[in-house]
Backbone as a ProteinNet text record, in pm:
[ID]
protein_1_A
[PRIMARY]
MDPRLLAAVILSPFALVFVYAGIHELRRFKSQGRAQYGLQYDEETGTTHVTALAEEDDGYDLEDFDPNAVNNSETEKAD
[TERTIARY]
-3373.5	-3332.5	-3288	-3326	-3292	-3139.4	-3077.5	-2930.8	-2880.6	-2959.6	-2917	-2915.4	-3012.5	-3017	-2900.7	-2874.5	-2762	-2629.9	-2612.1	-2490.3	-2479.5	-2591.1	-2590.3	-2554.6	-2604.8	-2573.7	-2426	-2371	-2229.6	-2138.4	-2172.1	-2085.8	-2104.4	-2213	-2239.3	-2134.8	-2082.1	-1976.7	-1852.1	-1814.9	-1698.3	-1723.2	-1842.7	-1877.5	-1876.8	-1927.6	-1929.5	-1787.6	-1699.1	-1559.9	-1493.3	-1519.1	-1462.6	-1510.3	-1639	-1694	-1635.6	-1624.4	-1566.9	-1422.1	-1342.4	-1203	-1194.4	-1283.1	-1284	-1316.2	-1414.4	-1450.4	-1336.2	-1274.5	-1162.1	-1046.1	-1013.3	-903.5	-939.3	-1064.5	-1106.9	-1094.1	-1133.2	-1119.7	-972	-886.4	-743.7	-686.1	-728	-679.4	-718.4	-839.7	-884.3	-807.7	-770.4	-701.6	-550.5	-489	-343.3	-290.5	-373.6	-327.7	-280.5	-215.2	-169.4	-63.9	-71.2	24.2	90.1	212.6	284.5	292.9	247.1	249.9	368.3	424.3	536.9	555.2	646.9	674.8	775.5	744.8	833.8	877.1	1001.1	1057	1063.2	1012.2	1017.3	1128.4	1236.6	1352.5	1324.8	1236.1	1206.2	1139	1044.3	971.5	1023.1	1103.1	1155.2	1049.8	946.3	839.5	829.2	755.9	729.9	579.5	541.1	400.2	389.1	274.3	249.9	197.8	256	216.1	241.2	185.8	211.7	353.7	426.9	565	570.5	661.9	686.7	755.6	752.6	809.4	958.6	1031.4	1175.5	1213.4	1118.7	1147.8	1135.9	1218.8	1209.1	1140.7	1079.9	1018.6	1125.3	1086.8	1174.7	1194.6	1318.6	1348.7	1384.7	1304.9	1327.6	1457.4	1501.3	1623.1	1747.9	1742.6	1857	1860.7	1761.4	1750.3	1820.2	1901.6	1967.2	1917.2	1829.7	1775.1	1881.4	1987.6	2093.9	2163.8	2178.2	2243.5	2159.8	2029	1941.8	1944.7	1936	1936.6	2071	2181.1	2313.2	2334.9	2286.7	2306.3	2227.8	2112.3	2034.7	2103.8	2163.5	2230	2359.3	2426.5	2548.8	2520.5	2407.5	2370.2	2337	2282	2243.4	2365.7	2476.1	2595.9	2670.2
1166.9	1051.5	942	821.5	706	685.3	665.7	648.5	529.4	422.8	307.5	341	418.4	459.8	553.7	644.7	736.5	659.9	560.6	478.5	402	350.1	277.2	369.5	490.5	587.9	624.5	641.4	678.5	562	440.4	325.1	262.8	289.8	224.5	254.5	376.2	395.6	311.7	297.3	217	69.8	23.7	-115.4	-140.4	-45.6	-60.9	-65.3	18.5	17.8	-113.9	-165.6	-292.2	-406.2	-409	-512.8	-499.4	-376.7	-353.8	-403.3	-372	-416.2	-567.8	-630.2	-775.8	-840.1	-787	-839.2	-818.8	-702.8	-672.3	-769.9	-794.7	-886	-1029.6	-1070.4	-1204.3	-1224.9	-1126.2	-1136.5	-1142.9	-1063.8	-1067.7	-1203.7	-1259.5	-1389.8	-1499.4	-1494.4	-1595.6	-1587.4	-1467.2	-1453.7	-1471.5	-1427.9	-1428.9	-1525.1	-1574.2	-1663.7	-1585.9	-1658.4	-1599.5	-1491.7	-1383.2	-1273.4	-1242.3	-1197.5	-1151.8	-999.7	-931.5	-786.1	-737.3	-625.9	-568.9	-423.6	-361.1	-220.4	-204.4	-121.6	-94	51.9	76.9	212.1	262.3	381.7	445.5	549.5	524.2	613.6	748.8	753.2	879.2	979.4	932.2	1022.9	1020.4	919.2	908.9	865.1	795.2	750.4	598.5	546.2	402.8	380	261.7	223.7	72.4	25.3	-117.6	-169.3	-278.9	-336.4	-486.6	-554.2	-697.6	-716.1	-808.6	-834.5	-958	-957.9	-1077.5	-1180.3	-1305.7	-1411.2	-1391.3	-1340.3	-1324.7	-1194	-1100.4	-972.4	-982.5	-904.3	-892.4	-761.1	-756.3	-632.1	-531.3	-408.5	-299.2	-301.1	-299.7	-304	-164.2	-109.5	26.7	41	-65.7	-57	-45.2	-94.3	-85.2	46.3	130.5	253	368.5	440	559.6	677.4	762.9	872.5	973.6	986.1	1079.8	1035.5	905.9	856.2	889	880.3	911.6	1061.8	1141.6	1286	1334.5	1276.1	1316.3	1279.3	1163.9	1122.1	1211.2	1261.4	1350.7	1486.1	1536.4	1665.7	1655.1	1539.7	1520.3	1516.1	1456.2	1449.8	1587.8	1674.1	1807.2	1896.4	1868.3	1952	1931.7
1557.8	1479.6	1575.8	1545.2	1627.6	1628	1743.3	1749.2	1667.2	1661.3	1581.3	1432.7	1387.4	1247.3	1216.2	1307.6	1289.4	1282.3	1370.2	1366.9	1235.7	1185.7	1058.6	943	944.9	838.3	841	959	970.6	930.1	968.9	943.4	805.4	737.2	608.5	501.1	486.7	384.9	411.3	538.2	572.1	542.5	571.3	542.5	392	314.5	168.8	111.6	162.3	116.3	152.7	270.8	314.2	224.2	192.9	105.3	-35.1	-85.4	-218.8	-223.7	-121.2	-117.6	-111.6	-36.5	-28.3	-161.9	-232.8	-364.6	-462.7	-458.5	-547.7	-522.8	-397.4	-364.3	-401.2	-383.6	-421.6	-572.6	-651.6	-797	-837.6	-769.5	-799.1	-762.4	-649.9	-605.3	-704.4	-755.8	-850.9	-982.4	-1024.5	-1152.4	-1141.2	-1031.4	-1021.1	-915.6	-828.9	-723.2	-601.7	-511.6	-385.7	-411.9	-336.5	-352.8	-219	-228.7	-110.9	-121.4	-18.8	-19.1	62.2	19.6	90.7	55.6	121.7	102.7	-9.9	-107.9	-219.5	-214.4	-249.3	-250.4	-393.3	-415.9	-546.8	-544.1	-617	-613.3	-677.9	-775.7	-843.1	-750.2	-670.2	-582.1	-439.4	-403.5	-268	-167.7	-214.5	-126.5	-128.2	-32.2	-27.9	-37.1	-83.9	-89	-78.5	-34.2	-21.6	-154.3	-202.6	-330.4	-328.4	-425.6	-439.1	-492.1	-431.5	-471.6	-559.4	-654.5	-733.4	-643.8	-684.4	-600.8	-575.5	-674.4	-657.7	-588.1	-570.9	-506.8	-355.8	-288	-143.6	-110.9	3.6	49.1	87.7	97.5	134.5	285.2	330.5	473.1	520.5	610	658.1	736	802.4	882.2	795.2	671.5	581	503.7	520.1	441.9	511.4	436.7	486.6	404.2	457.4	378.3	336.2	411.5	373.8	246.6	226.1	105.4	-18.1	-7.7	-120.4	-147.5	-43.3	-61	-114.7	-69	-115.3	-261	-302.1	-441	-536	-494.9	-579.9	-593.9	-485.8	-495	-572.7	-565.8	-643.3	-792	-831	-971.8	-1025.8	-942.8	-988.4	-1011.1	-941.8	-953.9	-1081
[MASK]
+++++++++++++++++++++++++++++++++++++++++++++++++++++++++++++++++++++++++++++++

């Protein structure tokens, strides 16, 4: 098999995902306007994820987070 063809076969799924994400973001931009993305903390699961933030919301700051405080508050509620 030609190395260029093999490289194209390997890279094509990544290119398709990139194009799909670009189209998806362009459609979102046209309908909702400019968005600010940031890290959000989910207290129920104790995880963070990247999401679009509302204008009045601030992003999640990792330096202000104390994981012991979250873990301690959950164990106190269980008692």
